N, C-alpha and C positions, 0 to 999 in steps of 0.2 A: 504494500500500500504506500503510495507516494505521500510525502509530507510537504506542506507549504512552508517556506522560510518565515521566520518571525517577522512581524510587521515592522518592528524597529530596524531590523537589518535592511529591509527593502527601502525604508525611508532614508536610512543612512546612505545606502548605495545611490539612491536618486539624488540626494543632496550632493554627494561627492561628484556625481556625473554632471550636475548643473554647475558646480563650482569649477570643474575642469573646463567646461564649455565657455564659461564666463572668462576664465583666465586666458583661454586661447583667443577669444574674441578681442580682449583688451590686454595685450601683452605687457603693458606698463605695470599692471597689478601683478602679473605673473613674475615680473622681475623683482618684486618685493620679497620673494622667497630668499631667505638668506641675506637680505639687505642689511648693511652695516653702517655705523656712523662714518666710517671711512668712505664708503660709497656715497653717502649723503654729502660729505664735505667736497668730494671730487665733483659731484653733480652740481652743487651750488656754485663752485668756482667756474666750472665750464659754462653753466647757464648764464651767469653774470657776464662772462667774457663774450658769449654769443650775443647777448642783449646789447652790449656796447657797440657791436658791429651792426646788429640788425636795425638799430634806431636810424642811423643816417641812410642805410641801404633801403629801408622800407619807404622812407620819404622820397628817395631818389627814384625808386622803381615806380612809385605812383606818378612821379613826374614823367617817366617814360611813357606810361599808359595814358597820359594826358588827363589825369584826374587829380583832385586836391590831395596834398600829402597825408592828411589824417587817415585817408582810406588805406594807404599803405601800412600805417601803424595798426589800424584795425585788423588788417590781414595778418600782420606779424603777431598779433595777440591771439586771435581766434584759431587761425589755421595751424599755427605752431603748437598751441596747446592740444587741440583735438587730434592733430596728426601724431603728436608724440605719444598720446595715450594708446593709439591703435597701431603704431609703427611696428613692423616686424624687426627692422633694424634698430638697434639700441642707440645709435649715434646720429641717425638722419634727422635733420632739422627742416621742417616744412615752413612754408610762408611765401611771400612774394619773391620772385626771381627775375633776373634781367631778361632771360630768354622768354619766359611766359609773358612778361610785361610788354616786350616788343610785339609778341603775337597778339596781345590784347589791343595794343595801339593799332595794329593793322586791322583787327576785326571791327574796331569801333570807328574807323576812319570816316564812315558815311553818316555818323550820328551827329546831331547838333549838340551844343554844349549842355542844354538842359536834359537831353536824353542820354548822355554818356554814362552818368553814374548808375541810373536804373538799368541800362543795357549791360554795364560791366557786372552788376550784381546778378542779373539774369544769366549772363554768360557763365558765371561761377556755378550757378545752380545746374545749368545744362551740362557743363564739364563734369561736375561731381556725379550727376546722374549717370552719364555714360561710363565713367570710371567705376562706379559702384556696380553697374550692370555687367561690366567686363569681369569684375571680381566674382560676382554671384554665379556667372556662367562658367567660372573656372577657366577663363581664357587668358589669364595673366601670363601663363607659361609660354604663350605664343610670342611674347616679346623677345624671347631668346633667338627667334629666327630672323630678327631684324639685325642686319650687319651693324657693328659698332662704328663702321666707317660713316654711316648716316649721321650718328651723333657727333662725330668729329667734324664732319662737314657742316652740320647745323651750328655748332658752337662757333666755328669760324665765320659763317655767314651772320650769325646773331651779333658777334663782336663787331663786325664791320658796320652793320646796321646801327648798333648802339652808338658808335663813334659818329657816324654821319648824322644821326638824329640829334645828338647832344652838341653838335658844333654850334648851332644857333644860340644855345644857352651859354656856352663857353665864350662866344664872341659878343654876346649881348645884342644879338640881332633879332628882329621880330620874325616870326614864322610866316612865310608867304605861301601862296597856293591854297587850293581848296581840297576838301576831302575827296573830290572826284579826280584830282590829279594823282598821277603815280608818285610814289614816295621819292624816287630819284628826281623827278621833275620838281617836287617841292624843295628838295635839298638844293638843286641847281638854282632855283629862283631865290632862295634865301642867301646862298653864298655869292650870288651875283652882286649883292650889296655889301661885300666884304670890306669895301672902303669905308663903310659906316660902322666898323667894329668899335665897340665901347672898350677902350683900352683898360679902364679900371676893372670892368668885369673880367676881361681876359687875364689881368694880373691876379685877380682873386681866384680864378679857376686854377691857374698855374701854381699860385701860392698854396692852394689846398693840396695839390698833388705833391709839391715839394715838401711840405710839412709832413704829410703822410709817409713819404719815402724816407724822410729823415728819422721819423719815429720808428719805422720798420727797421732801419739800420741799428738804431739804439736797442730795440728789442732783441735783435739777433746778436748784437755785440755784447750786451750785458745780460742776456737771457731773461728779459723782462716780458711782461704781458700787457703793455700799455695799449689801450684801445686807439690805435693809430688813426683810423678814419674818423671816429667820433671826436677826438681831440683836435684833429685838423679842421673839422667843420666848426667846432666851438671857437677856435682861434679866429677864423675868417668871419664868423657871425659877430664876434666881439668887435672886430675891426669895422664891419659895416654899420653896426649899431652905434659905436662910439663916434664915428665921423659922419654918420647919416648919409652914407654913400647911396642909399636908395633914392635920395633926391638928386643924384648925379647920373641917373639912368641905370643903376644896378638893380636888376629885378630880384625881388625877395619872395619868400614863401608866403608871408602874411600871417593872418590869424589862424591858429590851430586850436580848436576847442579843447578845453581841459576836461574831457569826459570820455567814458568808455563807450564802445559801440553798443547801441541799443537793439533789442530784438524787433525785427520787422519782416514780414513775409515778402519775398521778392514780387515785384509787379510783373505778372506774366502777360505780355502782349504777343499774340500769336503772329503778328506781322514781324515783330522783332525776333521771335523764335525761328521763323522761317529764314530770315536774313542772316541769323547767327549760327544756323545749324551746321553748316560745313566747317566754319571756324571752330565751333565747339568740339566737333569730332577731331579735328586736327590738333587742337590744344590739349584735348583729353589724352590722345596718344602721345603727344610730345611730353606732357607732364609725367605720364607713366614711365616713358623711356628715360627721361631725365632723372626721376627719383630712383628707378630701379638701377640705372647705371651707377649712380652715386652710392646707393646702398651696397651694391656688389663691390665697388671699389673699397669701401670701408671694411666690408666683411673679409676682403683679402688680407687686411692687416690684423683684424681682431679674430679671424677664423670663426666668426659667428655663422650659424646655419640660418639662412633666410627662408621665409615663406612668401613667395612672390605674390600669390593671390591675396594674402593678408596685407602685403604692402600696397597692392592695388586698392584694396578696401579702405585702407587708411587715407590714401590720396582722395578717393571718391567722397568719403564721409567728411573729410576736412573741408573740401570745396563746398559740399552741400551745407554743412554747418556754417561756413563762412558766408554763404549767400543769405543766411538768416540774420547776419549781423553786419550788413553793409560792406562785405569784402569782395574784392575782385579775384579772379582765379590765381592760384599759386601752385607750387610743387615743391619737391625736395631741393633745397639750396645747396649748390656746389660749395660756395665759400663758407657759409655758416656751418655746414655739416663737417667740413674739413677742420674748421676752427674748433668745433665742439669735440671732435675726436682728439685733436692735438692738445686741447686744454685739459684733457683727462676725463671727459664725460664717460660715466660708467653705464648708465641706463637711460631709458626714455625720459626719466624725470628731469634730466638736465634741460630738455626742451620745454617741459612744463614750467620749470623755474625761470627760464629765459622769457617765456610769455608773461609770467607774473611780473618780472622786473620791468618789462616794456610797459605794461599796464600802469604800474606805479609811477614810472617816469612820465608817462603821458599826463597823469593826474597832477603831478607836482611841477613838472618843468615845461608844460605846453606853452605858458605865456612867454617864456624866454625864447621860443622858437620863431618869433615874428620876423627877426632880421636874418634868418638863414638865407644866404644868397643862392639863387638858382645856378649861378656860375660855379659855386663851390660844389653843389651836388653834381653838376656836370663833370667836374674834375674827378670826383669820386667814382662816377660811373665809367669814365674813360679808363681810370686805373683798374676798375673791375673788369672792363672789357679786355685789357691786356692780360690780366690774370686768368680770365675765363678760358683762353685758348692754351691748351697744353701743347706747346711748340714741339716738345720731344715726340709726343704721340702723333702730332700732325705730320712731321717729317717721316716718322716710321710708316704711316699709312700711305704717304705719297711715294715712298721709295720701295715698299715691299712688293706690291703687285700692281699691274696696270688696272686690274679690276677695282681694287681699293682706291687707287688714285682717281679714277673716273667718278666713283661714287662720292668721294669727298669733294671733288671740284664741282661736280654738277649740283650737289646738294647746296653747297655754299653759294654758287652763282644763282640758283633758283631762289634762295633766301633773299638776295638783294634785288633780283630782277622781277621775280613773281611776287612772293610774299612769304614772310617768315613762318606763318602757321602752316602753309601748304608745302613748304620745302621739305618737311619731314615726310609727308605723304609722297611727294615726288621722289625723294631719296629712297624710300621703301619700294616704290614702284620700279624705279630704275635698278635697284639691287636685285629685284626678282627678274626683271627683263634681262639683265646681264648674267644672272646666275643660271636661269633655266636652260639656256643653250649649253652651258658647261655640264649641268646635271644630266642633260639629255644625250650626252655622248655615249656611244656604244663602242667598246673596244673589241676588235676581233683578232684572234691569234690562231694561226693554223698550227696544228700539231702533226708530227709524223712518227712513224714507227721505224726505228733503226735496226741495223743488223745486230746491235748489242742488246736487243730486246728492251729498249727504252723508248717510251713515248715522251717526246719532248717538243719544245717549240721549234718550228721549222726555221732554219737559217736560209739566207739567200742562195747558198750553193747547194742546198739539199734538193734532191729530186723526189717529189711526193709520189705516193702510190696513186695510180690512175683509177683504181677501182674503189678504194675506200678513202674518203677524205674526212679529216677530223678538224673541227673548228671550235674553239673556245670563245664564247661570247660573255662579255662582262659589262655591266652597267645597270642603270635604272630602267626597267621595262615599263615605263608609264607613257601616257599619251604624247608627252613632249618628245620622247625618243623614237616615236613611230616612224617619222620620215627617214631618220638616219638608219634605223633598223631595217627598213625596207631597202635602202641602198646597199646595206651590208649583205642582205639576202640575195639581191640581184647580182652583186659581184660574185658571191659564192656559186649561184646558179650558173653564171657564165663560165666559171672555171670547171665545174664538174659535169655539165651536160654532155660534152662530146663523148666521154668514155666512162663516166662514173657509174657505179652500181649502188653505192651506199654512202650517205652523208651522215656523219655523227656530229651532233651539236651538243657540246658540253656546256651546260647552263648552271653550273654550280654557283657562279657569282652574278647571276641574273637576279636583280632585286626589285621588289615592289611591282609585280606584274599587274597589268590591268587589261580590260577587254580590248582596247585599241591595239595593243601590242600582240595580244593573243590572235586577233584577226589577221595581223600581218604574218605571224608565224603559220597560221592556217593556210593563207594564200601561198606561202612558200612551199608548204607540204603538198598542196594541190598541184603546183607547178612541177615539183619533183615527181609526183605520182604520174603526171601526164608524160614525163620523160622516162618512165620506168626506173626511177631512182628511189630507193628506200631511205626514209628519214628516220634516224634513231635519236632519241633524246636521253642524255645521261647526266648524272650529277645533280638531279633535281632536288631542291630543298622542299620542305613540307608546304611552304606558302605557294610556291610555284606549282607543285603537284596538285594542290587543292584547286587552284585557278584553272589549270589544264583540264581537270576532271569536271568542274562546274561549267566550263565553257563548252563541253562536249567534244573537245579536241582529242581527249584521251581515247574515246570510243572510235573516232575516225582514224587515229594512228594505229590503235591496237595496243592493248596492255603489254604485250610481249616486246614492244618496241620502245618502251619508256623504262629507264633504269634510274631509280631514285638513289640519292646519296644517303648513306647510313653512317652514323658515328660509331665505327667499330675499330678494332685494332688493325684491320686490314686497310691499307691506304689505297685510294682510288679504285675501290671495288667496282663501282658502277661503270666507270670508264672501261675497265678491263672486261667486264661482262658485255658491254656494248661492242667492243672490238671482237670478242669471241663470237658473239651472235652475228656480226657482220661477215666474218669468215665463213660461218655456216651458210649464210645466204648466198655468197658468191661461189662456194665450192672450190673447184679447181680453176675457175676463171681468174687467174692471177695475172697481174701486169708484169712487164719485164723487170721493173725495179722493186717488186715486192720483196721484203726481207724473207718471206717464207720460201720464195723461189731460190734465194741465195744460200739458205742453209736448210738442212733437214731437221724438221721439228717433229718430235713425237707427240702424241696427244697428251702425254703426262707432263712433259717439261717445256711445252711451247708457249705458256701463258704467264710469263713473269715480267710483263711490262711494268715500268714505273714512269711517273711523270715528275 
């Protein structure tokens, strides 16, 4: 008689199961297992360091997107906190990024000033929804099939766009052109008035870069952790405010409200949804690729095992949550994540601490941000653009293969000439266009039987047997390979038709067969049958055997003419069996160069061929 488990044990098991599910969904709480005071001190130090960098960056990235700086701060608070709680990576920092901000700028180019902020918030909702859907459908792992050369090309193109876009702020020039004009045309119209450059604004921008570089040298020289970008911006802000340079044409940020982002549902305008749909898809994919690439780079140092679908979920939920608090789209930050890891961040809580530090700073220091010069932010962004491009990796991809070089170059060019949000899709498309012909290559090697009882690759000086021809085919047997496979079979047919009796096709390395290639193989068999030539198949793996059977080709060939590969102690058993059967078919009809004619083989010792 069966016994039911005690109710208490069932409840305990259910509670434990729910707890484990909760911890898997929110990895930050799972990291609290074994969390120590040392871990907390490291996370606090790393979080404050990241916050010092995030403050000027967030305002600068909002400037890139063409919206007020406080929205960059809101994004750095909400997205960073929510993303940190859900991140699979313990060191990845979410929030506004230069690449995504450039893509947002391109997506919002057709919107008027009053519509830009609602459209940016709606865009964040759409991006987050797409990313969450990708995670729920378990499609995150598909990102591994996107060549990293696409990311390298994108970062190069984004850096170029960033510099071109910020030249107007660095030079103190008004932006010219309309949203209907191409980006390069707007840049040209603006720079055509370079003779009107505000020299004070230019000096402020260059001074910001100089101070930041000097502080970086001090940090490296004396092993300090001074917030170089923040201190450089504070210095220039003090200069502008003390001498009232805003009255001399230097553009400033202006009022930043000393308040945290409030909850509000995004305004869903279906006309805007339609116009933003393609950009939302591109930005969603770009954000995932950017975050996953950064998470993998950090994991290479920390040896942490990542859950890619969980990482996609964190990006999606962070963007959706951000849209509820007036944020524009964001992703995993390259610079802030690197700083977090270098500053000693141990868990996801360093990101939460960073978000809290930014929130407190906004409440306390917002009134002092009035005189922040836009030229100073432009200097910081240009410095970020220089650091964004990994020059060692860029040279590596340009030099390694022509395939990688083309992907990098075309992706970067399309970022500047077409648009930054579509350049990733263009790069992915081009990588597949250039890769498929390589994957579709079918390699054919003819094998011969020698007097030494060896089956080996035929050399140029070898005379093949005219009755039995053996060909080894290797490659992906999918629809893309069908045209080349047909050419290979036509070439084989032309060689064997005059005097051939048997053709042995060794298909041990034929992979991923589909119906298209099976039809090509069947047409070859029909042609050989019409020429009274028998086709034998050997070395077949289980997947190929299954497809040949399901397609009906096995019945038309005959089961006795198909020799499957078996993982046994005997090497090349199926090939030897095919050769044995071929000799039974031709009997004494041997050609002049047949090794059996050259030596006397007894039935017992005549079948010791090796490959």
